[in-house]
N, C-alpha and C positions, 0 to 999 in steps of 0.2 A: 504493500498499500504507499503510496507516495504521499507521506505526510512529511511536513518541514515545519522548522523553527524560524520564521522570519524575524530579522530585527525590529519589525513595525511594533511595537509593544500595546499599540491601540488595538489593532487588528487582534490580536492575541487575548484582550478582553473582552472581543463582541459575543453577545451572547444570540442566540436561534441559528438560523440559516442566513448566510450571507452568500451573493454569486458576484463576484467580478466577471463581468463578461462582455462582449460586444456583441452587436445586431446581427451581423452577418458571419460572423466567426463559425464555421460548421461545427468545429470543438465545444463552444459555446452552444448551440443549438442543440448538441446531442445532450447535453445535461438539462437544458430547459425542457428538453422533451420528457427525459426520466422524472424531475420535479411536477412538472403538470400531470403525468400518468400516475402518480404517487399521490397526488392532491396535496402538496405539502405548501405551506406558507414560506416564503424567502423574501428577503430584502435585495434589491438589485443595485449593484454600483455599475455603471455601464462605462466603460474603458474604451475612449474614443481612439481606435488604432489610426484611423486615418490622417490626425493631427499627431500621430506620434506620442499620444499619451502614456501609451505603455512602456514608455522609455522616459519622457522628460518629468513626469509626475513622480509622486512617490510610490507608485504602484512596483518598480522594481524591489522596494523594500518588503513588498508582500511576498511576489514571485518575483524572486532574481532571475529567471529565465525572461522575464518580461513578456510572457505570452498569457493569452486567455483560453480556457477558464481557469479560475481559483474559486474554492468553495471554502469557506470558513464555517465551521458549526462549532459554536461554544468556544472559540478560542482555538480551535485547531485549525491549523490550515492544508487542505488537500490539493495537489497538483495532478495533473495529467488526465485528461476526459476520459479516459477508459477506466482507470482507479476509481475517480469519482463515481461513476456510473456504478460500479460494483457496491461502491461505498452505500449510496444512496439506496440501493437495492435490500443490501444486506442489514442497514441500521434501521430504516422506518417501516411501519406498519404501511398497508396498501395492498395492491394488484402485485405480485412476485413480477419481476421483468425477469426472470431465469428459469421461469417454470416450463416443465416438459423435458427437455433435452439440453441439460447444461453443456455438454460436450458440442454439440452444433453450434448452441448459441456463443460460445468462447471462439470457435473456427470461424463464423462470419464476422465477428466482431473485429479478429485480428485480419481477416479478409479486407474487411471495410478499411482497417487501419492501414495496411499497405498500399491501398490505392489513393491516400490523402495525397501523395504527389501530383499522380495524373489530375486529380480532382483540382489542385492549386495552378498546374499549368493549363487546363482547359478555361478554368474560371478566369485568370488571368488575360486569357487570348479571348475568348468569346463572348465575355460579361464586363472585364473590369478595365480593358486597355484604354479606352479613351480617359478617365479619369486617374489610374493607378502608375501612368507611367510617367516617371520622375524628371525633372529637368537636371542639367548638369550640377546645379547648385543644390538641388533639393538631395539629390543622389549623395555628394559629399558629405552634406548634413546628415542622412540616414548611413553613412559609412561609419562618421563618429560616434553615431548614437548606439549603432550594433556591432560595437568591435567584438562583443563576446559572442555574436553569431555569423560567423563566417559564411555559411552556407545560405543564409538570408540575403546577405549583402549579394554575393554572387547570384543568387537567383535575380534580383531586383538589377543588377548592373546588366544580365543579359535580357532581363525582359525592356529595360529603360535603352537600348543601345538602339543605334540606328534600324537595324536591320529586325529587332525585336527578338522573339524567341524562335528557336531554329525550327524548320519545317519538320525536321524527321522527331525532332521532341515532341512537338504537337501531333504528330500521325502516331507515334508509340503511345502517346498518353489515351487518346482515342480508342485505340487499338486495345489497351488494356481496360477502357471503361466498357466498351464493347463486351470483349471477352467475359468479363466479371458479371456484366447482366445476362448474359447468355448462360452463365452457369447459375444465376440468381433463378432466372427464368426456369430452368429445369429443376432446382430444388424447390418452386413453388408449384409444381406440376400437381401435386397429389394433398396440397396442403394450406391451410390459408395465410399462415404465418412463416416465416423464414427458418425459425425453430422448431416448427410443429404446430401445435392447435391454439397456442398462446402467444400472443403479443410479448415479445422478448425484448432485451438488451439491443439484439442484433436488428431487430425492426426498427428500433429509435434511430441507429446508427445508418442504418441505410435508407430510412425516411429521410434523413437531411440530404444524402448525396443524389439521391433520387429527384428531391426539390429541386437543387442546383442545376443537376442535368434538366430537367424541364424547362428551366431559367435559359438556358442557353439552345434550346431547340432540339433536344436528344430524340430522336424518332422511338420514341416508346411504344407505338404500336407494333412494332417488328418484334416484340416480346410479349405473347398475350397473355401469359400467366402473371410476370412481372407487371404487365398494364394494369391487371386486375386487381391485384395487390396493392397497389400504387394509388389507384381510386380509393379502395378502403382505408390506405393511411389519410388521404386527405380531409375523408368525413371524420376523422378522430380529433376531439377538443383540441390534443396534444397539438397539433397541426397547424392549428391557428393560433393557439394560445404561445406557442414557444417559437414558432417560425414566421407566422406572416404579422402577427402582433409588434414584433422587434424590429423588423425590413423596414429602413428608412424608405418612404413611400417613393419620394423622389427617384432615389437611387434605383428602384425595382421598374419606374418607369423608363428610365433612362438606359436601362440595361435592356428592356423589351423593344425600344428603339433601336440600340446599335444591333441587336438580336435579328431584327427584322431587315436592316441595312445588310449584315453579313448575309443573310440569307438570299435576298434580291441579288447581291453581287457574287453569288456563288463561291463564298468564303467562309460558309458557317460550319456549325461542327460535323454536318453530314457528309459537306464536301471533303473530309478528311478521315472517312470511314473506310478501311481496306475493302479492296473491291472482292 
């Protein structure tokens, strides 16, 4: 379990459940889904990632990695979304998020975690490109602030370069997503949820990815079982309460316009699907 003792003494004195999170952060979305599914009251602390609040405010004194989410429960600080999900399910009453087949649940959560880089690449290319690319000045500032995270700096240098993300990297990421979705489609052929008959942490994790795919124009209908599962996920209270209610409406509208433009110009997600 990823528990840390941060230098921020005020946080270590908090009572109840507190979540430090960001609206469009996929890992934050997972944890919000779990809290919603459990019906737990919690206090929100939004971290403005777009304005580098995760590295310029006192947030690093809470989570030294400068990433979201961070869960604080009665002064105990938990990091890493997968560990937070497991902790919420084990600690609190409410519907189990690991009912049915724990081994299957674990496998599919891990598989979702392994796909996060592909999700990051495609999200930046097909959704965030106009807003997230950094000017040379902004990139230099970002590098100063993120010296502890060379991998993240390297990604943004590549993303914000004149040529942007390499075409092969985008193609490989799209191929990974298509392969994983095909496997999910097969997994869902004879059961309503990813790990069996009950909603689980696996569904919470993949619900977030499926939502992000839909924003970028993913061909959901190619996978009928997955499509039906996602339609059910969109009807859950947690889909609205944990995802849609926290998304900046202006950003979602801008993404929709950009996705439509990419589709019109033949450069959208579907254009990169392997033949």
